[in-house]
C-alpha positions as MATLAB code, in Angstrom:
seq = 'MKWLGWLCLLLPLLTQAQPLKIKIPQLPVHQLADEYQLPLLKLALEKSGTPFTIELVPTTLTQDSLRRELEEGKRFNLYWMGTSSELESRLTAIPIPLFRGMEGMRVALIHQDDQEKFAQITGLEQLRKFRAGQGIGWSDGRILDAAGIPTYAGRAANLFRLINRHEAIDFFPRSLVEAFSEQHELVEQYPNLVIERHLLLRYPYAQFFFVNHDQKALAKALQTGLERAYADGSFLRFFNQHPRVREALAGANLAGRTTLTLGNPDLTDAMRKVPAHYWEWPLP';
ca = [
     -48.358   24.539    8.842;
     -45.413   22.547   10.175;
     -47.084   19.361    9.003;
     -46.979   20.672    5.410;
     -43.238   21.173    5.655;
     -42.734   17.666    7.003;
     -44.943   16.264    4.252;
     -42.818   17.976    1.606;
     -39.725   16.382    3.119;
     -41.294   12.945    3.358;
     -42.832   12.789   -0.115;
     -39.542   12.132   -1.964;
     -38.705    9.377    0.515;
     -42.117    7.788    0.113;
     -41.733    7.943   -3.677;
     -38.312    6.322   -3.527;
     -39.638    3.538   -1.320;
     -42.177    2.403   -3.920;
     -40.902   -0.840   -5.465;
     -40.436   -1.159   -9.198;
     -43.236   -3.377  -10.516;
     -41.749   -5.626  -13.166;
     -43.888   -7.774  -15.463;
     -42.061  -10.357  -17.538;
     -43.457  -12.697  -20.227;
     -42.990  -16.384  -19.394;
     -42.686  -18.509  -22.530;
     -43.330  -22.279  -22.775;
     -39.646  -23.313  -23.016;
     -38.371  -21.365  -20.042;
     -35.885  -23.445  -18.069;
     -32.835  -21.390  -19.052;
     -34.649  -18.146  -18.268;
     -35.554  -19.449  -14.821;
     -31.951  -20.480  -14.216;
     -30.029  -17.625  -15.850;
     -31.773  -14.441  -17.009;
     -34.160  -14.180  -14.058;
     -31.445  -14.694  -11.393;
     -29.198  -12.254  -13.266;
     -32.034   -9.717  -13.360;
     -32.548  -10.112   -9.615;
     -28.812   -9.756   -9.007;
     -28.727   -6.504  -10.977;
     -31.761   -5.058   -9.215;
     -30.413   -6.023   -5.793;
     -27.092   -4.358   -6.618;
     -28.974   -1.218   -7.674;
     -30.469   -0.897   -4.187;
     -33.915   -0.364   -5.664;
     -36.859   -2.318   -4.205;
     -38.742   -4.351   -6.777;
     -41.397   -6.973   -7.376;
     -41.450   -9.420  -10.298;
     -44.552  -10.937  -11.865;
     -44.212  -13.680  -14.483;
     -47.005  -13.565  -17.059;
     -47.465  -16.831  -19.023;
     -47.742  -16.265  -22.774;
     -47.160  -17.935  -26.140;
     -46.660  -14.690  -28.073;
     -43.989  -14.453  -30.779;
     -41.118  -12.010  -30.296;
     -42.757   -9.562  -32.720;
     -45.886   -9.558  -30.574;
     -43.849   -9.342  -27.369;
     -42.058   -6.286  -28.708;
     -45.380   -4.585  -29.455;
     -46.685   -5.458  -25.988;
     -43.502   -4.067  -24.413;
     -43.948   -0.860  -26.388;
     -47.449   -0.491  -24.974;
     -46.156   -1.335  -21.501;
     -49.423   -2.759  -20.174;
     -48.989   -6.537  -19.982;
     -45.179   -6.548  -19.793;
     -42.478   -3.955  -19.205;
     -39.236   -5.959  -19.372;
     -37.759   -8.790  -21.416;
     -34.409  -10.025  -22.799;
     -33.858  -10.302  -26.561;
     -31.113  -10.397  -29.146;
     -30.644   -6.789  -30.084;
     -31.325   -5.035  -33.404;
     -31.595   -1.457  -34.645;
     -35.373   -1.760  -34.700;
     -35.559   -3.031  -31.122;
     -33.218   -0.296  -29.906;
     -35.404    2.356  -31.572;
     -38.677    1.039  -30.167;
     -37.464    0.030  -26.686;
     -34.765    1.057  -24.243;
     -31.834   -1.350  -24.297;
     -29.567   -1.876  -21.308;
     -26.377   -2.320  -23.376;
     -24.516   -4.949  -21.371;
     -24.424   -8.429  -23.002;
     -26.138  -10.956  -20.777;
     -23.934  -13.856  -21.938;
     -20.677  -11.934  -22.523;
     -20.661  -12.619  -26.272;
     -21.688  -16.271  -26.178;
     -24.938  -15.077  -27.783;
     -23.109  -14.997  -31.124;
     -21.551  -18.466  -30.819;
     -24.110  -20.810  -32.344;
     -24.445  -24.555  -32.524;
     -27.380  -26.302  -34.155;
     -30.170  -28.495  -32.939;
     -30.739  -31.165  -35.598;
     -32.495  -34.489  -36.118;
     -30.246  -37.273  -34.849;
     -30.169  -38.945  -38.288;
     -28.585  -35.882  -39.929;
     -25.245  -35.685  -38.119;
     -23.308  -37.315  -40.974;
     -24.656  -34.785  -43.488;
     -23.559  -31.853  -41.326;
     -20.180  -33.469  -40.650;
     -19.354  -33.094  -44.366;
     -19.783  -29.304  -44.336;
     -16.547  -27.313  -44.601;
     -17.837  -23.915  -45.737;
     -20.806  -21.604  -46.110;
     -21.582  -22.707  -49.657;
     -22.435  -26.186  -48.413;
     -24.429  -24.903  -45.440;
     -26.588  -22.844  -47.807;
     -28.142  -26.091  -49.024;
     -29.796  -26.525  -45.621;
     -32.744  -24.576  -44.191;
     -32.460  -22.971  -40.763;
     -35.341  -22.419  -38.361;
     -35.821  -19.004  -36.796;
     -38.429  -17.574  -34.466;
     -40.818  -14.981  -35.868;
     -39.295  -11.524  -35.427;
     -35.882  -12.738  -34.282;
     -33.166  -10.289  -35.233;
     -30.554  -12.943  -36.004;
     -32.734  -14.107  -38.909;
     -31.269  -11.181  -40.859;
     -27.771  -12.478  -40.212;
     -28.607  -15.849  -41.730;
     -30.428  -14.224  -44.647;
     -27.428  -11.972  -45.362;
     -25.173  -15.049  -45.375;
     -27.405  -16.702  -47.972;
     -28.708  -19.379  -45.609;
     -32.397  -20.089  -46.298;
     -34.629  -19.697  -43.273;
     -38.072  -20.731  -42.134;
     -39.753  -18.505  -39.547;
     -42.182  -19.965  -37.064;
     -43.099  -19.998  -33.408;
     -40.012  -21.023  -31.492;
     -41.786  -23.856  -29.652;
     -42.898  -25.343  -32.992;
     -39.370  -25.358  -34.419;
     -38.279  -28.040  -31.952;
     -41.215  -30.178  -33.079;
     -40.319  -29.706  -36.759;
     -36.738  -30.803  -36.167;
     -37.915  -33.823  -34.199;
     -40.253  -34.813  -37.040;
     -37.695  -34.068  -39.761;
     -40.022  -31.533  -41.387;
     -39.627  -28.098  -43.034;
     -36.231  -27.233  -41.501;
     -32.846  -28.937  -41.269;
     -31.279  -27.162  -38.315;
     -32.119  -24.696  -35.576;
     -29.142  -22.485  -34.641;
     -29.012  -21.679  -30.919;
     -26.448  -20.007  -28.711;
     -24.193  -22.413  -26.827;
     -26.013  -22.085  -23.521;
     -29.480  -22.158  -25.101;
     -28.758  -25.318  -27.103;
     -27.581  -27.424  -24.185;
     -30.307  -26.161  -21.866;
     -33.091  -26.725  -24.405;
     -31.892  -30.159  -25.461;
     -31.809  -31.165  -21.802;
     -35.265  -29.686  -21.164;
     -36.902  -31.237  -24.236;
     -35.203  -34.635  -24.538;
     -38.226  -36.621  -23.334;
     -40.690  -34.693  -25.476;
     -38.478  -34.667  -28.593;
     -36.144  -37.686  -28.464;
     -34.771  -37.105  -31.991;
     -33.508  -33.628  -31.086;
     -29.704  -33.577  -30.691;
     -26.898  -31.001  -30.717;
     -24.913  -31.055  -33.961;
     -21.244  -31.854  -33.185;
     -19.262  -30.457  -36.136;
     -20.083  -26.796  -36.839;
     -19.897  -23.523  -34.930;
     -21.482  -20.393  -36.397;
     -19.879  -17.216  -35.109;
     -21.166  -13.665  -35.531;
     -21.286  -10.382  -33.588;
     -24.377  -10.495  -31.423;
     -25.661   -9.635  -27.970;
     -28.722  -10.214  -25.851;
     -29.766   -7.224  -23.736;
     -32.452   -6.470  -21.212;
     -35.097   -4.266  -22.869;
     -37.697   -2.079  -21.185;
     -40.466    0.235  -22.299;
     -39.206    3.760  -23.084;
     -41.323    5.132  -20.235;
     -39.616    2.871  -17.677;
     -36.759    5.276  -17.007;
     -36.374    4.323  -13.339;
     -36.228    0.632  -14.226;
     -33.690    1.248  -17.003;
     -31.501    3.268  -14.636;
     -31.707    0.609  -11.923;
     -30.702   -2.131  -14.369;
     -27.794   -0.148  -15.789;
     -26.561    0.793  -12.322;
     -27.015   -2.715  -10.969;
     -25.208   -4.453  -13.832;
     -22.329   -1.980  -13.654;
     -22.011   -2.540   -9.910;
     -22.178   -6.309  -10.376;
     -19.246   -6.092  -12.777;
     -17.336   -3.736  -10.511;
     -17.591   -6.003   -7.441;
     -17.043   -9.242   -9.368;
     -20.473  -10.752   -8.734;
     -21.471  -10.761  -12.428;
     -18.337  -12.657  -13.408;
     -18.769  -15.113  -10.553;
     -22.381  -15.677  -11.626;
     -21.308  -16.245  -15.242;
     -18.150  -18.301  -14.698;
     -19.687  -20.573  -12.068;
     -23.089  -20.993  -13.692;
     -23.830  -24.701  -14.319;
     -25.415  -24.040  -17.723;
     -22.435  -21.995  -18.940;
     -19.973  -24.600  -17.676;
     -21.996  -27.426  -19.205;
     -22.116  -25.689  -22.598;
     -18.397  -24.920  -22.695;
     -17.471  -28.423  -21.558;
     -19.833  -30.183  -23.956;
     -19.435  -28.034  -27.063;
     -15.851  -29.098  -27.900;
     -15.207  -25.683  -29.480;
     -11.630  -26.511  -30.462;
     -12.826  -29.507  -32.476;
     -15.491  -27.664  -34.444;
     -15.331  -26.063  -37.879;
     -16.088  -22.361  -37.367;
     -18.043  -20.440  -39.980;
     -17.888  -16.690  -39.370;
     -20.862  -14.613  -40.514;
     -21.207  -10.854  -40.701;
     -23.942   -8.959  -38.900;
     -25.534   -6.429  -41.279;
     -27.285   -4.834  -38.290;
     -24.362   -4.336  -35.908;
     -26.016   -1.677  -33.759;
     -24.426    1.394  -32.198;
     -25.169   -0.025  -28.758;
     -23.214   -3.198  -29.541;
     -20.285   -1.231  -30.982;
     -20.088    0.895  -27.838;
     -20.121   -1.948  -25.309;
     -16.865   -1.673  -23.296;
     -14.415   -4.505  -23.973;
     -14.469   -5.811  -20.397;
     -18.148   -6.780  -20.802;
     -17.213   -9.315  -23.503;
     -15.678  -12.708  -22.819;
     -15.537  -13.301  -26.573;
     -15.054   -9.882  -28.268;
     -16.785   -8.993  -31.502;
     -14.799  -10.375  -34.467;
];
């Protein structure tokens, strides 16, 4: 019966050696994800010491549909999204902001002929005359609604087309890093799409990794890995030296912009509890 004893000792080791199988949706506009979120995910998992495999699953689903698929945990089991109370109730959030607070610093993608109109805006009352594009199911749509800014919800990929054609929406608010990455990625396809140069929208917001509630081992590995990456400085090196972050900060001319501060009616408990050292730009 000695073999049974050895088997009992080996089973936990064999279980631990099984890699985490991660399935991630891959959306049509994906350059920033390939350059930032995916490498950051790999960094966190490597720091956790947990073996893993990653499969990218092409899809055109809206965020609402992605959330439902993540809940079921069959096609996908991990994605990154701007957080909300609903998301945090339906999925497990890893409450460390992926962009250190830059998620809530928004510039707009507009049609190139509209810059002069936006340059005249000095306050929210004037901005409320313009319609913002938002992806279906995006949590920051509530922030714009609460500020009295009219919104149009559609598939994210279609919103770039609408701006380029000067149809249905006037501006598409994006985080600093997203805006510069997307404009660079889409310039040939949508030549009228430019980054508005005058305004900065600012509100409390964070993008987290989210996993299915059943993915406890994956959630633990991500939390552990991100904490270790902060502790040894590798997260900050990744962030501070990242070409997309540096490009956005250099090109945005933040000091020269008019800042409009919006409230977040859904400032979640997870966001409130994020330790200060995880924010580059703390919540206002």
